N, C-alpha and C positions, 0 to 999 in steps of 0.2 A: 783249544786248552780242555782237556779230558779230565772230568770229575768220576773219581769213585768214591760211590756214598748208596750203601743201603743197607744200614743198620737198622732192626727194627728197637722199640722202644726197650724189650728187654735186653736185647744186646749191649745196649746203649747204657740201661741202669748197673750190666754188672761193670762194664768196660769205667764207667766214674766210680763206681764204690772201689775197683781194684785200685784205680789212680788214689782217690783219697785214702787209702791204705798204706800208699807209699810205693808204688809200682814205677819203676825207671825207665823213662821213655826215651827212645832215639829220637831224637825231633828233624823229620825231614825237610832240610835245608833248602831240596831244589823240586819243592812244590812249586805247582804253577802258579806264576804269576794271576793277582786279582787286581783289582779298583775296590778298594772298600775306601779311600780318601779323595774322593769327589773325582775330578777326570782323572789325576794323576796317578800315573800307573809306578806299583811298587819296583824296589830294587828288589825285596824277597821279602817274605812273611813278616819281618820285624821290621823293613827300615823304608820310609816315602820321601822321594826328597822334591819338594814344589821347584816350579822356572823361577822363583823367589830366594830361592838356598834355603827355605824354610824344610828343618829334620824333621820330622813324624816318625816317634818312636813307638812302634806298638808294644802294648804291656795287658801282660794277661792275668797278672796278678790283681787284686785291687789293692787300692789305695784306701788307707780306715785311719789315716793318723799316725802311722806307723814308718812312713818316709819310703816305702816299698816301691814307690811309683818310680820318686825320682831317683833310688839307688838302681833300678833297674835300669832307666833311661841313661844312668851314669855308664853303667858297665857297655852297654850299646855306642854309647859317644865313644868311649873309649875306644873302642877296639873299631870303630869307623873314623876317628881322628876329626870328629866335627867340632863346630865351633859350637861352644853351648851356649852361648847366646842365642843362637837359634833355634835352635832344640824345644821341641814341643811333644805332645802326646796324645795317642788315643785309645779306647778300650775295643779290642777285636770282642765279637759276640760267639756266646756259645754253640747258637745254631751255624755261626761260620766258621767255626772249630770244628763242628762234628763234618758240616759238607766237604772242609779239604782235610781228611783224615787226622785231625787233632793237631794239626803243623803249629800249634801254639804251646802243644800241651797242654798239662793239668792247668787249670784257673784257679783251685782252692788256694786258698790263702791262711793259711794254719798251722800249726806246730813250729811255728816260725823258721816255716819254710818259705817264704818268701823270695828272697836272692837266694838263698844256698843251697837250695834244688832244681835253682834254673838259671844261674849265674853262668854255667859252663856254656848252655845250646843260647843264650840268648847274646853273650860274648862272640861265639860262631857267628851268627847270623850281622851283628855288627862289622866283624872283619872279611866277611862274605861280602858284604855290600860294599864296602870300603875297595878291596880287592877289582872289585867289578866299575866301578867308578875309575882307578886305576886305569883300568884296560880299556874303557873305553876313551879314556882321554889319551892313550896312548894308539888307539886305534885313529883316530882323529887327526893325529901328529902323525904317523907315520912312525911309529918309532917301540922301541920295545918296552912292555911292560917296566921291566927293571927300570928303567932310566925316568919312569916317571916318581915323583912322591906326593907325600897328601898333608893336611897339616890344616886345622880349623877349616875344614870346609873348601878349602883351594889345594887345585893341583898345579903341579910344577914341572913343567918339561924341560928336559936337556938343556934347551936353549932360553930358558929361562922364564918361558911363556908361560903363563896362567890360567887357569879357566876354573872357574867355579861349580860346587858338586850340580846344582842346580842346572848348569847350562849343559851338561853331558847325562844328566840321569835319564832322561828316555831312551837313549842310547845304551848306558847300563842295563837298563830292564830289560833290553832285549838279549840280555847275550845268557851262556848257561851257567846257573848256578856253582862254582867251586863248593867242594866238599873235604879238600885237606888243604886244612886252614891253620894256620901256627898263630895262637893267639900271644899278646904282649906278657911277658911276666911283669906281674905287678907292681915289683921297684920299680916299673918304667912308667908307672901309672900317670900322667896330668890329671886327669879328668877325674875317673873313678880313685877313690882315697882321700878325697878334696872335702874342705867343708863348704859344698857351692848349696847357693840358694835353691829351696826345694822350687819344683814345678807348678805344686797347687797351694799356693802363699796366697795372691794376688787378692781372688775371688774370695778367698778366706775373710780377707781383712775389710774389701769393701761391699761384702753380703752377699756378692752376685753368685755365689755358690748355689747349684740345687742340689737339697737331698734328695731321698727317697720319697721322705715325706712331704716333700715341695712339688711333687710330680704334679701336673696339670695337663690334660687332655682335652681335646675340644668336645664338646659334647660328655664331658664326664660327669659319675655322677660318686657318692662317696656312702660306706658302709662302715658299720662297728660290728665285730661280734662277740657273743658273750657264751663260751663251754661251759661245760658241767666245772663247778668249784671242788672237784672231786675227781683223780685220777682214777678212772676206769667207770664214772659213772655213766648214767646216762639221760638225754634230753626224751622226757614223757609227753608232755605237750606245751603248748605255748597260745596266747589269747592275739593274734595279732590284729583282728578290730579293736581290742580295748586302745591301739595306739595309729590306727591306720588315720586319724581325723587329724593328727597332732600337725604342726606346721612342715613342710618340705618331707615327709614321709613318703616313698615312693612304694617300696615293697618291705613284709617281713619275710623272710625265708628259712628253711631247715637247709643247713647245708652238710649235714653228716648226720651221723644216729649220737652225735654229743654237743650239738651245737645249733646257736640260732643266729643270725645276723638281721641286720634291721639297715636298708637302703635308703636313702635321703640326699637332699640337695648338697648339702654341706655334713660336714662331722658331726659339727655341734649339734644339729637337729638327729642326726643319726642316732649321736650318744644319749640324748634326752629321752628317745622314743624308746631306747632299748632299757637304759633304766627304769622305766614306767613298765615294760612292757611284762604281764604276769606270765611265770616260767614253772612249769612243774619238772624238779630231777627227780630221777632213782637214783641217788647217790653211790648204791652199789656195798660191795662187801668192805673197800676201805672209807666209809663214813667214821668208824671210830677211831681211826688209828691216831696215835699221839705221842708225843716226844718221849711217856715212859713206853710206850711200845718198843722206840726207836733205841733206847737204854738199851732195853733189855737183848734185843736182837744184838747189838754190836758188843754188848758184855758176856755175852753165850760165847761170839765166833774168839773171844780174846783165850779161851783157853778151850776149846773144844779141839778135838782128835783133827778133825778134817783141816786139809790146808793146801794149798798150792805154794811148792816152795819156787821160790824165785833166784836165791842165792844161797851157797851152804858150800862149808867146807871146813874139814875136819868132825872135831865133837864136841857139839858146843854144850850137850847134858853133860860130859862128864867134866867140863870146863868148868861149867856153873858148878856141879857137887865137890869138884876140889879146890875152889877159889877160897882166897883168905878171905874174902869180902864179896858178898852180892847186892849190887844196887837195883832197888827195881820199882818202874814209876809205870804209871798209865797214863795215855794225853790222848787228847779228842780235838779232833776238826769241824765243826758245824756246814752243813750247808750253804752253797751261798749262792747268790743271784747275779746274773750279769749286768743287768740295772743302766743297762746302755742308755745314754741321755736321750737318743732317737727310740720310742718304740717300735714293736713289728710293724709293718705296713709293707704294702705291694699294690700296685697296680695293673690289673689283667683287662684285656679285651680277648675274649670268644667271639669265634663264628662259626660256623657249619665247616670250616676249614682252616682255621688259620687260629691259634693261639699266639697271643704276644703279651710276655711279662716286662713292667719296668721293676726291676729292686734291687734294694742294698742287698747285696750276699758276700758271702763269705767263699761260697761255693757254687759259680753259678752253671757249670757241669749238672751237678744234681738238680737246682732249680728247674733246668729244662728238661731233665727226665722228668720230675715231679709235675709238669704243665703239659708234660708229654701223657704220663699216667691217666693225670687226673683228669682231661680233658677227653681221651680217647682219642687223639692224633697222633699221628706220628711224627718222629722227630723233623723229618725234613718242613714239617708244617708249624712247627713251633722255634720261637726264639725268645731269648731272655736280654733285655738292655741294662746292664750293670750300672748304680745311678750311684752316687757317693753315700756311703755308710756316716752315721753320727755313733759310732760304735760298734764293735764287734762282738770282740774278748772273748770268741768262739760261738757264742749265742747264733751269730749270724750264720753258721756252717749247717746250721739243723734248718732241711725248707719247708718246717709245717708251718710257718705261714705265708708261704707261699703257695700251698696244696689250700689254704682256708681262698686266700684271692680268685684264686680260678675256679671255687668251688662256687663263690659268690656272683664271678663275673657269668659264670654258666648259666645263672638264674635269670638273666638280662643280655642274654647273645645279642653282640654288636655294639654293647653302650661300654664302653670303658669305664670301669670301676674300680676305685680306690680304698681300700680296704685297712684301717687302722684301729690295732688293739690300743685298748688304752693302758694306761701303768700299770693298771690296778689288774687289768687283763694276762697283760706282759708277764708281772709279778708269780701270779696264779698258775701258770702255763709255760715256765722258763724250763731250761735244763740245766738244772743245779749242780753246782760242784758238788760232788759226791760227799758224803757224811761218813767218817769212820773215826775208830781209835786203834790206836797199840799199844800194845804191853810191851814195854821195854824190858830187857835183863842182861848187865852186865857183869862179868867175873873179873874180879882185878886179884891180881896176885899181891903178896907179903911187900911188894916194891911199889905198887901201884900202876901196873902194866896192864892196859885189857887185855886179857887171854881169853874171852867168849864174848858173841854179843848175840844175843834173841830176839829179833825183831817179829813179831808178831801181829801184824795189820787186820783187822776187823772191819769190814765195811763192803760199799758199794762196788758194783764194777760198770763202768761206765759201758765198755765193750758187749757186757752180755745184754745190754739192753737196743744200746744203737747199732752197734754193729758182730751180733753173737758171729758170722762165720771167722771172724779176727780170734776168734778165742783159738788155745791150741790145747787140745784135750782139754778144755772145758778153762781152765786157768786163763786169765787177763793178764798178758804181760806189760800191759801197760798201768796196772798197779805198782809195776816196781820200779818205776822211773827215779834214776839216781841213784838207784842201788843193784845196780847190775856187776856183776864180777871182772864181767870184760865187755865194754859196750863203748862204742865211736858216739853214743846219744847220752849217754849217762851213768857214768861209771863209780861204784861208790868208790869215796878216796882216802879210805884208810885201809892199814893193811894188821886185820885183826885174826889171830891162828886158826881161830874156831868159830864160826859165824853161821847162821841161820836165820834166814830172810824169807818169811812166806806171808799168807794173805788168805784167811777164812774168809771166803765171798759170803755175803749177806746183803741184801736185796729187799731194802724196806720200798711202797707204792712210790714213793717220790720220784720221778725221772731224772736220773743223774746225766752230766753233760759234760765238753769239754770246755772249761772255764780256763781264762788264760793262767797257762803254767800246769795246770791240769793235775797230777798225781804228784810230780815234785814240790809242790807246796807243802801237802801236807807232810812229806815225807822229808824235807829238809826240816819243817818245824818240831817232828817226832826224834831223829838221830841228831840233830844237832844242839837241840835242848837236853836232852840225854849227856850229849858228851860231856857240857858241861858240869851236869848233874855227876858225872864218874870223875871227872876232873877235880871237883870238890872232894869227893870221898876219897882219890888218892892222894891228896894233898898236895896238889900241884895247878901251877897256872891252867887256863883255859888252854892260851895261845900254846905255850910249852907243852903241854899234853898231847895235843893235837900232832904237833911236827914231829912226835917220837913215834906216831902212828903212819908218815905221809911220806916216807925217803922213796918208796917206790912208786910216788905220785905228783912227780915234780910242776906237772900244771896246776895240780890242784893248790900244791904248796905255793908257786909263785903267785895264786891270786889272794891267798890269806895272809903272805909275808907282804904283799902291794896295801893292805887293806891297814893291818898292822902299823905299817912305816906312817900310811898318812894319818891314821887318829892320835899316832901318838903312843901306842901300847906301852912301850917301855917305860916312860915317861910316866905313864899315868895319869889320870883323870885328874883335871882341876879341881878344886875343893868343891864339895856338894854336889860332882856328878858321879856317874859311872858308865863304864867301857860293857858293851857285849861283842864279840862276835862268831861269823860264823862260813860255812863254804858249802857250796854245792856243785854239783856237774848234770845241767840239762839241757838240750837238744842242742848237742852237739858245742857247749860253750862252758867253761869253766868261770865261775864267779863266785867273789866274798864280798861280803859288807863289813862295816864296825861301827856301830853305833854308841853316840853321845849323849844318855839321860839325866834328869835329876828328876825328882818329885817331892813334891813337897810336902808341909806338914800336914793338909787337905787331901793328901793322896792325887793330888793331879799330876800327872804325868807331860814332861816339856821331852819333846825329840828334839834336842838342839842341832845336830848334823848325823846325817848318814855317810860314813867314807865306803865308795862301792869299786871294785875292778871286774874287767871282765877278758878273757882271750876268748875272741869269736873267731880265731883263725887269722881273717881277714877282715879288715872294716873298708867298707865302701864310701860311707859318709860320716864321718867322725862327729860330725853334729847330730850327726841324724840318732848316731847309738847314745849321746848322750841326751837326747832326751827321751830316747827309749828308756834309759835304767830311771829319768827322775818319774817319767809315767808309771814307768812298774812300782816303783817305788809308793807312791799314790795309791795304785790300785790295793797292791798288796797290803798296806797301812791299813785302808781301811776294813778288809776283810780280818786284818789279826788285831786292830783295836775298838772295832765300831760293830761289824754288821756281823746278821747271821740270818737264815730260815729258818722259820722253827713251823711246825703242824698241830694244829688242834682239829678233832673232830675232821681229819683225810685234808683239811685245807690251811694251806699257805697264811699266816698271820699278818708278814710283813707285805703290804702288798703298795705302799708310796715311799718317800723316801723323808716321811714325817718316822716311819716306824724300821726303815732302812737306811739308817745315815750313812755317808762317805766322808773321807777326810776332807776337812775344808783347806781352804788356802794358807789362811792363820796356822793350822796343826801342821802343816808339812814343812818338816825340818829342812835346812839347808843341806845338798846335796854335793858331792864330791868328787867327780867320775877318774879312774884312772883304765884307759885302754891301753891292754897289753897285749897287742894280737903278737904269736909266733909264727905266722904264715905259713904253714904247715898243713891247712884243714878249712874247712868251711862250716862255720858255726850258726847257729842262729843269734838274734837280738831282741826282737819283743818281747819272750818269755824269761828268759833266763833269771835277771836279776830280782823277778818279784817276788822268788822263793826264798831269797836269803833276805828280805825286810823285816819279815816277823822274826825269825829266829836272833837275830842280833837285837831287835829291840827287848825280844824279853829275856836275853841273857842279860840285857843290862840291866833291866827293870831290878832281875833277880840282885844283882851287884848293887845296884842300891838300895832295894826295902828289905833284903831277904828274903823275898817272898816267890816263889817257882809258880809259874803260869802253863800249866800244863793243859788246860783249856781253854779254848778261844768262842768270842773273842773277850779282847782284855777288860771292855765295859763290864762284866760279870762280876768283876772282882775288886775288893775294897783294898787301895792302896797305903792307906792311911798306917802309920807304925800301930 
């Protein structure tokens, strides 16, 4: 076996950043055989079959509750013709991936890309393994491979003889891996496309599943960290002697110019000591920043001359000037925290020649690069072991907490240390959904037709802060998610003769990040609620008004029609209730929602049900898609109804769930899901339906109360008559 690997830290950082940016990679199926599953040789990088017929599918993308693990295993097992009851899985590590020239491709699990961006090459891996097993059986029987069939992990020869996959796996592993492989037509799937049981359910039910925060290593110590409460602040001093006599305390360390950590025998003892530690901060120039400053910044951008144009056609200024009626409104979407149930944490062991990290992460290759950069060791001297996530939502795509864990472990080389952020620390130092506003102006003619639309977005750019190399001549294209004129990822779903959508970039000091659904969330809220305003001004039904502009957008229209049918739009709501409706496209999928609500005399909102429809092109596991729709509604409604991040004196105010509430079980509506895959593309599932939850409900709230909700969350508003 020959390995080809001589990449340095800088080269690996560049390559992983490019992959995170969506670089398409061809996976080398013919990579040399390795052994990372005990003593059993692999068939290829994706498939290991043990003598007892157990099929181990290698999964590069991480599982965090969204079902990607099971879905990818289904795709491999489908092409392999495996017995699903014998299928299990394992994660390769990013260090192994780097050493094998990234044979497994990207490990990044974000942007609803876990399945859609890897389905082709994982299916090829399964199909190649199947062909090799068939050839191995044919060689043993002395027949042509075309005379051998495979089904449910059994090979059958022309005379009816049978062999199990495990019986010929070692021989198959010696064969050359084929590269010209025909994949099955999805209409012939029997494993993929089915609502099969998940591979990761049992250990959740019996409590044996180990999450990152549960990690235990021999001789391990625990630490917790406190960083400057204001972004941009610095650590001036701390008095370690004041806490060194507290129970269990081992060491108090400065880990960078803005953070201090306490290392102790248990997390709780480390936390108690850190709480008692006298610390002096230089809070810096952002210490006076507050919500009034944010409002002024965003308001200025609504009318500023500067603006990056993401979608434009016709002459919107002329359309507005000539309109029979101009409708104008300003909308606002606040900062949001990811607030994962498991706060940020990682375990690291650093020696003079090795750095090993155990972490729950959405981007393990980035963590590997961070481990290398922080420890000063080369990539081949580092590795990252992926542990189950207690929630991701985009927060764990940022490796800042891994960097902190390695910095802490470097203070006591040779000792594994688990560094856990408290909930308060996690809330104070998140990567927040960007705060933005939008000034919406629509031109209606005398017949109530929309002849012009100007949408000015003012607010933060995620890419400018986290990935400035992805800006396009200073513009953040991600700010226009779901609003592009022509895009397979997120196309504007209406035909308007004169349109301009632009973005005035205004970046306050709070760090933005990729929060589930990202910029689609506010863009759908702004657009779909304003469409309802335009429909009312035109004297038209909101559904009929939309349909008039959607003849050129049949896939958008199909999901909209499906939820209208499901909610019973034409028949109207039951007495005392109201409907709201919306549609959007994001992450390559078409989604729509219709909500049924009521508001009592005290202003209490009840969301009775939401009907959802999605067309993601293909569906690998329908039950998981339905679960993702339901979960995304819970996440989206938490933001739309209840939660927001505010800042005073440069410091985040909502530091735990008592001030940052999420939707409770009793508040969740009944969710009715309609899956209408068209079969001609691959779209995402984990994020798209999140962005239609809030506008559907807010439109229904207006229908019920006559009160237009243009600023979130809804909890800020009084719905009493």
